[in-house]
N, CA and C atoms as an extended XYZ file, in Angstrom:
312
Properties=species:S:1:pos:R:3:atomname:S:1:resname:S:1:resid:I:1 pbc="F F F"
N       224.360      162.991      103.531 N   MET     1
C       224.513      161.840      102.677 CA  MET     1
C       225.810      161.885      101.897 C   MET     1
N       226.451      163.032      101.810 N   ALA     2
C       227.630      163.169      100.977 CA  ALA     2
C       228.783      162.299      101.443 C   ALA     2
N       228.837      161.978      102.713 N   GLY     3
C       229.908      161.137      103.211 CA  GLY     3
C       229.386      160.132      104.206 C   GLY     3
N       230.290      159.388      104.751 N   ARG     4
C       229.897      158.409      105.751 CA  ARG     4
C       229.598      159.100      107.065 C   ARG     4
N       228.681      158.547      107.806 N   SER     5
C       228.355      159.070      109.124 CA  SER     5
C       228.913      158.122      110.168 C   SER     5
N       229.499      158.686      111.212 N   ASN     6
C       230.008      157.864      112.293 CA  ASN     6
C       228.940      157.572      113.330 C   ASN     6
N       227.738      158.093      113.110 N   GLN     7
C       226.660      157.870      114.054 CA  GLN     7
C       226.021      156.519      113.806 C   GLN     7
N       225.639      155.882      114.897 N   SER     8
C       224.908      154.637      114.771 CA  SER     8
C       223.483      154.946      114.364 C   SER     8
N       222.889      154.130      113.505 N   PRO     9
C       221.511      154.384      113.114 CA  PRO     9
C       220.575      154.132      114.286 C   PRO     9
N       219.557      154.975      114.391 N   SER    10
C       218.529      154.722      115.386 CA  SER    10
C       217.320      154.159      114.663 C   SER    10
N       216.790      153.079      115.179 N   THR    11
C       215.675      152.404      114.534 CA  THR    11
C       214.391      153.164      114.775 C   THR    11
N       213.589      153.317      113.735 N   THR    12
C       212.290      153.958      113.871 CA  THR    12
C       211.242      152.909      114.168 C   THR    12
N       210.053      153.366      114.493 N   GLN    13
C       208.953      152.468      114.820 CA  GLN    13
C       208.446      151.723      113.580 C   GLN    13
N       208.571      152.336      112.419 N   SER    14
C       207.962      151.793      111.217 CA  SER    14
C       208.693      150.552      110.714 C   SER    14
N       207.934      149.583      110.302 N   ARG    15
C       208.479      148.410      109.634 CA  ARG    15
C       207.801      148.234      108.280 C   ARG    15
N       207.199      149.288      107.763 N   ASP    16
C       206.507      149.201      106.489 CA  ASP    16
C       207.511      149.109      105.355 C   ASP    16
N       207.239      148.234      104.420 N   THR    17
C       208.052      148.119      103.221 CA  THR    17
C       207.118      148.021      102.041 C   THR    17
N       207.685      148.141      100.860 N   ALA    18
C       206.866      148.064       99.657 CA  ALA    18
C       206.180      146.708       99.558 C   ALA    18
N       206.859      145.655      100.014 N   ASP    19
C       206.250      144.333       99.927 CA  ASP    19
C       205.640      143.888      101.246 C   ASP    19
N       205.931      144.615      102.319 N   GLY    20
C       205.354      144.296      103.616 CA  GLY    20
C       205.898      143.021      104.229 C   GLY    20
N       206.945      142.425      103.645 N   GLN    21
C       207.408      141.127      104.115 CA  GLN    21
C       208.804      141.139      104.729 C   GLN    21
N       209.637      142.093      104.395 N   SER    22
C       211.033      142.002      104.807 CA  SER    22
C       211.233      142.198      106.296 C   SER    22
N       210.390      142.998      106.933 N   GLY    23
C       210.552      143.266      108.356 CA  GLY    23
C       211.706      144.198      108.652 C   GLY    23
N       212.356      144.760      107.629 N   LEU    24
C       213.455      145.686      107.818 CA  LEU    24
C       212.906      146.987      108.379 C   LEU    24
N       213.451      147.431      109.502 N   ALA    25
C       212.976      148.650      110.143 CA  ALA    25
C       213.661      149.866      109.538 C   ALA    25
N       212.955      150.983      109.515 N   GLY    26
C       213.542      152.237      109.089 CA  GLY    26
C       214.564      152.695      110.116 C   GLY    26
N       215.355      153.703      109.769 N   ALA    27
C       216.385      154.210      110.675 CA  ALA    27
C       216.631      155.685      110.383 C   ALA    27
N       217.235      156.353      111.338 N   THR    28
C       217.677      157.733      111.144 CA  THR    28
C       219.180      157.766      111.374 C   THR    28
N       219.923      158.266      110.382 N   VAL    29
C       221.380      158.363      110.480 CA  VAL    29
C       221.767      159.794      110.128 C   VAL    29
N       222.464      160.453      111.040 N   GLY    30
C       222.889      161.823      110.791 CA  GLY    30
C       221.722      162.749      110.498 C   GLY    30
N       220.577      162.472      111.084 N   GLY    31
C       219.396      163.295      110.870 CA  GLY    31
C       218.636      162.975      109.593 C   GLY    31
N       219.078      161.972      108.857 N   ILE    32
C       218.421      161.584      107.606 CA  ILE    32
C       217.566      160.354      107.860 C   ILE    32
N       216.267      160.458      107.549 N   LEU    33
C       215.352      159.340      107.727 CA  LEU    33
C       215.515      158.365      106.567 C   LEU    33
N       215.851      157.124      106.893 N   LEU    34
C       215.985      156.062      105.897 CA  LEU    34
C       214.765      155.170      105.980 C   LEU    34
N       214.166      154.910      104.841 N   GLN    35
C       212.962      154.089      104.792 CA  GLN    35
C       213.219      152.833      103.980 C   GLN    35
N       212.684      151.692      104.443 N   PRO    36
C       212.860      150.456      103.674 CA  PRO    36
C       212.069      150.501      102.366 C   PRO    36
N       212.741      150.181      101.277 N   LYS    37
C       212.110      150.115       99.957 CA  LYS    37
C       212.547      148.829       99.288 C   LYS    37
N       211.610      148.133       98.700 N   THR    38
C       211.913      146.887       98.011 CA  THR    38
C       212.079      147.170       96.523 C   THR    38
N       213.167      146.667       95.948 N   VAL    39
C       213.503      146.882       94.543 CA  VAL    39
C       213.949      145.554       93.939 C   VAL    39
N       214.279      145.585       92.659 N   GLY    40
C       214.853      144.403       92.014 CA  GLY    40
C       213.927      143.219       91.985 C   GLY    40
N       212.777      143.391       91.348 N   ASN    41
C       211.797      142.309       91.256 CA  ASN    41
C       211.379      141.796       92.621 C   ASN    41
N       211.269      142.745       93.573 N   GLU    42
C       210.797      142.433       94.925 CA  GLU    42
C       211.735      141.493       95.688 C   GLU    42
N       213.017      141.454       95.314 N   LYS    43
C       213.947      140.531       95.957 CA  LYS    43
C       214.985      141.214       96.838 C   LYS    43
N       215.030      142.544       96.842 N   LEU    44
C       216.034      143.271       97.593 CA  LEU    44
C       215.368      144.427       98.317 C   LEU    44
N       215.579      144.510       99.628 N   THR    45
C       215.061      145.633      100.400 CA  THR    45
C       216.236      146.427      100.935 C   THR    45
N       216.213      147.738      100.673 N   LEU    46
C       217.277      148.647      101.080 CA  LEU    46
C       216.699      149.772      101.917 C   LEU    46
N       217.526      150.359      102.773 N   LEU    47
C       217.139      151.577      103.478 CA  LEU    47
C       217.555      152.749      102.593 C   LEU    47
N       216.581      153.507      102.101 N   ILE    48
C       216.810      154.598      101.168 CA  ILE    48
C       216.331      155.898      101.812 C   ILE    48
N       217.085      156.990      101.670 N   PRO    49
C       216.661      158.253      102.271 CA  PRO    49
C       215.254      158.665      101.834 C   PRO    49
N       214.496      159.167      102.793 N   GLN    50
C       213.156      159.651      102.509 CA  GLN    50
C       213.251      160.756      101.459 C   GLN    50
N       212.351      160.758      100.520 N   GLY    51
C       212.334      161.779       99.478 CA  GLY    51
C       213.064      161.383       98.211 C   GLY    51
N       213.833      160.301       98.247 N   PHE    52
C       214.474      159.837       97.019 CA  PHE    52
C       213.398      159.272       96.098 C   PHE    52
N       213.569      159.488       94.809 N   SER    53
C       212.612      158.973       93.830 CA  SER    53
C       213.376      158.351       92.671 C   SER    53
N       212.660      157.652       91.822 N   ILE    54
C       213.292      157.014       90.667 CA  ILE    54
C       213.685      158.091       89.658 C   ILE    54
N       214.923      158.027       89.198 N   MET    55
C       215.405      158.981       88.201 CA  MET    55
C       214.771      158.641       86.854 C   MET    55
N       214.259      159.651       86.176 N   GLY    56
C       213.639      159.464       84.871 CA  GLY    56
C       214.643      159.089       83.799 C   GLY    56
N       214.144      158.493       82.734 N   GLU    57
C       215.006      158.024       81.638 CA  GLU    57
C       215.817      159.151       81.005 C   GLU    57
N       215.213      160.327       80.843 N   GLU    58
C       215.922      161.441       80.212 CA  GLU    58
C       217.128      161.868       81.049 C   GLU    58
N       216.923      162.036       82.367 N   MET    59
C       218.022      162.435       83.249 CA  MET    59
C       219.057      161.316       83.343 C   MET    59
N       218.606      160.077       83.386 N   LEU    60
C       219.522      158.936       83.444 CA  LEU    60
C       220.405      158.891       82.198 C   LEU    60
N       219.837      159.196       81.046 N   SER    61
C       220.626      159.219       79.805 CA  SER    61
C       221.685      160.305       79.839 C   SER    61
N       221.362      161.447       80.463 N   LEU    62
C       222.340      162.530       80.574 CA  LEU    62
C       223.461      162.177       81.547 C   LEU    62
N       223.106      161.561       82.669 N   LYS    63
C       224.106      161.236       83.699 CA  LYS    63
C       224.904      159.982       83.357 C   LYS    63
N       224.289      159.036       82.679 N   SER    64
C       224.946      157.775       82.312 CA  SER    64
C       224.685      157.487       80.844 C   SER    64
N       225.418      158.140       79.948 N   PRO    65
C       225.139      157.974       78.521 CA  PRO    65
C       225.460      156.590       77.972 C   PRO    65
N       226.228      155.812       78.698 N   SER    66
C       226.606      154.479       78.240 CA  SER    66
C       225.388      153.563       78.162 C   SER    66
N       225.442      152.624       77.269 N   GLN    67
C       224.379      151.618       77.173 CA  GLN    67
C       224.419      150.655       78.352 C   GLN    67
N       225.515      150.710       79.125 N   ARG    68
C       225.663      149.827       80.287 CA  ARG    68
C       225.289      150.561       81.582 C   ARG    68
N       224.348      151.461       81.504 N   ARG    69
C       223.943      152.245       82.673 CA  ARG    69
C       223.207      151.355       83.672 C   ARG    69
N       223.132      151.803       84.927 N   PRO    70
C       222.413      151.023       85.945 CA  PRO    70
C       220.952      150.816       85.556 C   PRO    70
N       220.385      149.731       86.023 N   THR    71
C       218.996      149.421       85.685 CA  THR    71
C       217.999      150.212       86.525 C   THR    71
N       218.422      150.715       87.687 N   LEU    72
C       217.554      151.520       88.544 CA  LEU    72
C       218.404      152.553       89.264 C   LEU    72
N       217.971      153.812       89.241 N   VAL    73
C       218.664      154.865       89.972 CA  VAL    73
C       217.632      155.631       90.785 C   VAL    73
N       217.866      155.700       92.086 N   LYS    74
C       217.068      156.540       92.984 CA  LYS    74
C       217.887      157.788       93.226 C   LYS    74
N       217.232      158.949       93.301 N   THR    75
C       217.955      160.207       93.424 CA  THR    75
C       217.243      161.178       94.353 C   THR    75
N       217.997      162.152       94.860 N   ASP    76
C       217.389      163.180       95.708 CA  ASP    76
C       216.782      164.268       94.813 C   ASP    76
N       216.189      165.281       95.446 N   GLU    77
C       215.516      166.347       94.694 CA  GLU    77
C       216.452      167.100       93.762 C   GLU    77
N       217.719      167.246       94.150 N   THR    78
C       218.676      168.015       93.359 CA  THR    78
C       219.307      167.199       92.228 C   THR    78
N       219.095      165.901       92.247 N   ARG    79
C       219.693      164.951       91.300 CA  ARG    79
C       221.205      164.860       91.480 C   ARG    79
N       221.728      165.361       92.628 N   ALA    80
C       223.167      165.344       92.891 CA  ALA    80
C       223.590      164.093       93.637 C   ALA    80
N       222.698      163.531       94.439 N   ILE    81
C       223.009      162.330       95.211 CA  ILE    81
C       222.167      161.190       94.652 C   ILE    81
N       222.843      160.136       94.233 N   ASN    82
C       222.164      159.035       93.557 CA  ASN    82
C       222.518      157.700       94.182 C   ASN    82
N       221.580      156.791       94.127 N   LEU    83
C       221.779      155.410       94.539 CA  LEU    83
C       221.495      154.563       93.307 C   LEU    83
N       222.553      153.958       92.758 N   ALA    84
C       222.424      153.188       91.521 CA  ALA    84
C       222.425      151.696       91.826 C   ALA    84
N       221.514      151.005       91.194 N   ILE    85
C       221.382      149.556       91.369 CA  ILE    85
C       221.395      148.927       89.984 C   ILE    85
N       222.222      147.914       89.836 N   ASN    86
C       222.267      147.197       88.567 CA  ASN    86
C       221.798      145.772       88.808 C   ASN    86
N       220.581      145.497       88.398 N   HIS    87
C       220.004      144.174       88.572 CA  HIS    87
C       220.508      143.273       87.451 C   HIS    87
N       221.204      142.227       87.827 N   THR    88
C       221.736      141.285       86.847 CA  THR    88
C       221.099      139.922       87.054 C   THR    88
N       221.385      139.027       86.160 N   LYS    89
C       220.867      137.659       86.286 CA  LYS    89
C       221.795      136.776       87.098 C   LYS    89
N       222.960      137.311       87.472 N   ASP    90
C       223.917      136.546       88.259 CA  ASP    90
C       223.405      136.366       89.684 C   ASP    90
N       223.544      135.184       90.204 N   ARG    91
C       223.121      134.894       91.574 CA  ARG    91
C       224.279      135.113       92.539 C   ARG    91
N       223.941      135.546       93.731 N   VAL    92
C       224.921      135.687       94.801 CA  VAL    92
C       224.720      134.514       95.747 C   VAL    92
N       225.791      133.839       96.064 N   ARG    93
C       225.699      132.724       97.012 CA  ARG    93
C       225.441      133.254       98.414 C   ARG    93
N       224.663      132.548       99.192 N   GLN    94
C       224.362      132.947      100.564 CA  GLN    94
C       225.645      133.189      101.353 C   GLN    94
N       226.660      132.392      101.109 N   SER    95
C       227.930      132.533      101.828 CA  SER    95
C       228.666      133.829      101.484 C   SER    95
N       228.306      134.486      100.388 N   SER    96
C       228.951      135.728       99.969 CA  SER    96
C       228.250      136.975      100.475 C   SER    96
N       227.057      136.851      101.029 N   ILE    97
C       226.272      138.012      101.462 CA  ILE    97
C       227.052      138.861      102.456 C   ILE    97
N       227.788      138.269      103.374 N   GLY    98
C       228.557      139.009      104.353 CA  GLY    98
C       229.556      139.975      103.739 C   GLY    98
N       230.029      139.675      102.541 N   THR    99
C       230.960      140.532      101.839 CA  THR    99
C       230.336      141.895      101.526 C   THR    99
N       229.011      141.932      101.361 N   PHE   100
C       228.335      143.148      100.935 CA  PHE   100
C       227.636      143.895      102.057 C   PHE   100
N       227.694      143.409      103.267 N   THR   101
C       226.977      144.053      104.363 CA  THR   101
C       227.932      144.796      105.287 C   THR   101
N       227.447      145.883      105.844 N   GLY   102
C       228.205      146.627      106.853 CA  GLY   102
C       229.429      147.352      106.332 C   GLY   102
N       229.585      147.520      105.060 N   LYS   103
C       230.771      148.166      104.495 CA  LYS   103
C       230.624      149.676      104.439 C   LYS   103
N       229.396      150.162      104.361 N   TRP   104
C       229.192      151.582      104.145 CA  TRP   104
C       228.588      152.151      105.349 C   TRP   104
């Protein structure tokens, strides 16, 4: 997870998500199992590495002491690799979605 993988993701059989509606399939990239998880008031589904959990408030305060810290952080067991999400009230236009896909 520390860097980008040049391997294409392989789709897993599972299509389970937290909301059961997105239909986003899990994948394995570089030997890491990615599972679909729905976040952000059930409006965003992401592929997140298996075993990642929500970072607690105490650890989040240590890692992001600013009052402008992300609204949700998923982290690995070591707390070294984090996925930060900042849910805002700003809307993204459908025409802009392509800007955010396939970049990583």
